[in-house]
N, C-alpha and C positions, 0 to 999 in steps of 0.2 A: 546190303541188306537193307530193304526199304523198311523202316517201321511205320506202321498206320497209329495215327495220332487220332484220337476219337474225339470227336467235336461235339461238345456238350449240346444238349439240345437246350433251344429257348423254351425257358417256363412260361406255360399258358397263364395268363394273368384272366383272375375272374372276371366276367362281365359285368360293368356297374349297373348296379340295380337304378332303373330309372322310375319304379312305380313309386316311391313315395315323393319324388321329385313332380310327378304327375301327378297327384292327387293333391300336394300343396299346391302346385298352379291351377286346378280345376275349383279349391276349395277359396284361390284368395279371387279366383274370377267372377266365382257366383258371390263372394262377399262385395266385390267392386259393383257386380250389375245391381245388388241388391241395396246398396246406397244410392247408387245413383238412378234407380227408379224410384225409392223412397223420397229423393229432395226434387225429383221431375215432378212429382206428386203434389209435393208442398208448393211449387211454382203455378201447375197448371190447373188444382184443382178451386182456385179462387177467381182464376180467369174464367173457366168453365160455369161456376156458378153466377158470377157476372153476366154471361152470355145469356144462360138460361132463363135467369129474373128479368134480362131487357127484352124476353120474349113474351111476356106472360103480362096481362092485366093487371093493374092497379089493386083492384078490390080483390082478384084473385091469391094474390101475395099476401095484401090483408088478413086475408081468411085461413089462407095455408101457408103463412111465411117458409117453413122448411120442405114445403114438398118438392121435388123437381121436377114433377112432371105437371103439365097444365090439357086443357080441354079446349083452348081457345088461342093458339101460340098466331102473332100478329107481328107487325112491323111499325106499331103505331108510338112506342117510346122512340122511335128513331127519326121518324117525322116530326115528332114534337120536341125532341131537342135540338134537329136541325134548324127549326123554323122559327122555335121560341129563344134563342141564343145566336150571336154571330160567330159559331163554329167556324164557319169558312175564315174569318179572320184570325179566328185563333191560330187555324190551321198554319197559314201565312206568316202568321208572324213569328209560330215556333221554326217553321223551315228556314226561315231567313237569318234567325238568331244563330239557329245552332249552325246553318251552314256559313256564316260571318265566323261563328266563334271556331270551327275546325281549319279554316284557314289560316286566320291570326295565328292561333294556338301551334299549329305545324310549324308555320314560318318561323315567328317566335323562338318556340323550345328548341327546333332543331339549329337554329344559328347560332343560339345560348351554348348547346351541347358542343356542337361545332366548335367553339372558340375557346370552350373549356378543357376540348380535349387535345386540338391540335396549337393553340397558342399558347405562349410562354408569357406571363405577365406576372407582377408581385401579386398576391391574396389571391390568387386561382384558386388555390386548395379549402381557401377560407369562403369564398364565394361559393364554390361547390356545397362547402358544408352549411351556409346559410339556406341554402335552396334545397335542402336534403330535411332540413329544421325544419320548413313550410310543410312539410308531409304532418307533422305533428300538431301542427296550428289550426284547432278547430276553427270552421268556416265562421260559425254564430260569433266570433270573438272579431272580426273585422267588420260585421255588419254596420256597427253604429259609425267610426273613423272613415268607413266608406261613403257611408249616406251623406255626412257630412262633408265630404269631399266632392261630390257628385251634384250636390245640392249647390255647392258653391261653383260649381263649374256649371251650372245650367243645363245638365246631363239627364235632371229626373223626368222620365217621360218618355224617352229617347230608347233605341236599342242600344247605343253606346253604352250604356248605363248598365246593360244586363251583359254586353258580349268583351269589354276591358276589364272586366274583372275576372275572367274568364280564361283571358289568354296567357298569364303566365302560372302556368300547371307544373309544379313539381315534381310529380309523377311521369310527364311527358319529358321534363328535360330529365330526368334518371333511366329513361326509357331510350331516348335517343343518343343519351353518354355512353350508356350500355353499347348499344350496339354499333357506335361510330366508333368507341375504342378497339371493337373488333376486326376495324380495316387495318389491311397491312400497311405499317411506316413506310416501306419500300414502295408503294403506290403514290403516297403521299409525295415522297421526297422524289421520286420521278419527275411526277408533276412540276413539282419546284425547279427542278434543273431546267424542264424544259420549256420554263418561262411562265409558267401558267400562275396566276395570282389566287391568291385566298379564295377571293369570290368565286372564280372559275371553278377551283378546286370543288367549292362547297356547292356548286351547282349542277356541275357537270360530273364530277366523281362521287362526292359523299350522299348528294339525296338520290340520285339511281341506285346506290349498291343498297340505302335505307329503304326502300320502299315497303317492306315486311314491317319496319319501323312505325311510317306514313300509317299504312292500312289500320294497324292497330290502335295508334292514337288519335284518329281522324274515328274510327268508327266508335271508340269507347269515348272522345268527347262529344260526339253528334249525341250518342246516349244521354250522357249526364247531361248536357245544354239542353235537349229536350225535357228529360224530368226533374229539371230544378224548379223550384218551389219559393223557396224563404226569399231571396232575394230580388226575383222578380216579383212580388207581391209586394214590396216596398216602394220599387219604382217604380212602376207600369200600373199609372192610377186610373189611366182611361181604359174603357170596358172594350173596345176596339184594340189595343196596342197589347192586351195581355195575352199570354200565351195560353197551350193547352191545360198544362196543370193548375196554373191559377184561374181559367175563366169554369174549368169543372168544380172548383170550391166553391165557386159562387152560386153554384147550381142545388149544393145542398145547404138548404139553410130555409129560415121559414118555421110555420108551426107546422105543416104537414108536409113529410119528404113524400117525393114522387120516386117510389125506388126503382120502379121500371124505366123513367126517363133517367134517375142518374146512374144506373149502372148503363142504358145506352148511352150516354155521352161519356162514360168509361172504355167502354170496349171501343168506340170511333176515337179515343183519344190514344190508344195502345196500339190499334191497328199499324200507323207507319211505325212504329219502332218493330213490331213485329215482323212486319213485311223486312226491313233492313239488316233483322236479326237473321231472318230465315235466309236472305239472297247474300249474305255476306259471313256466314258463320265459318267457311274456310280461311277465309281472309284472316278474321279475328284469332283463330285457333293458331294460323301458321304465322302472325304477326307477334303472338305474345312468343311463342317457342321461339321465335329466332332473335327474337331481341336480349337473348342472354339472361331473360329470368327464365331459370329450371330448377 
């Protein structure tokens, strides 16, 4: 005689309430958007104020310095700033110095990071520790020794006096080290078994795989080199050999400051950096995100 067995019905689990999580996520998004907007305004308002001031006449600025409107917008300040100063030479000097600094920094720092990751030698960790210690050393502490060194070498007043101190960048070594450490060791060992030397592994494997790190280091180094002021001010003595920040500082002086011309020069000096950032902002974000700095 067959007996029927009652199968227990599966208990229905109460559905998870997503209302609280959704509300928390929306609140966090609003907070993040508010913070981003405030920081954007902090950086954007001074630039807009400089742009507005550069388009106003000097007599109107002196009469109403805090008024953002004008009845006589013009480009006279830009014409005066360009014609009264070697602004074109300053652009060329800044571009050459920043470009060469980027090339040498990427090459030297990536090579140092490659050696610290894949080569075995005594004192490797001590060397890496000294490089990281350079992150805590203020730049101003090195000004006097570097000045005496480059004066002894006869390099004062040349591009090399600005380029060479910026080549050994601890931050760049750390970024390349973090990225190259993530390259699979099996890939390096397979290349070694195929007879590839270290230089070929560096140039054919490590560097192509490190393109995000190269982009991040190159862009940030270019911006830092373009904005450098203290060291170029000390070593570049001739007016035509100066960079944009140093040259613009010479326009602010004297008994009467021409605010429109000064602001016009500042706008002309920041335009190249603004263009670089707007064109390459995606590479900056991707490069930093893919170098292990999370």
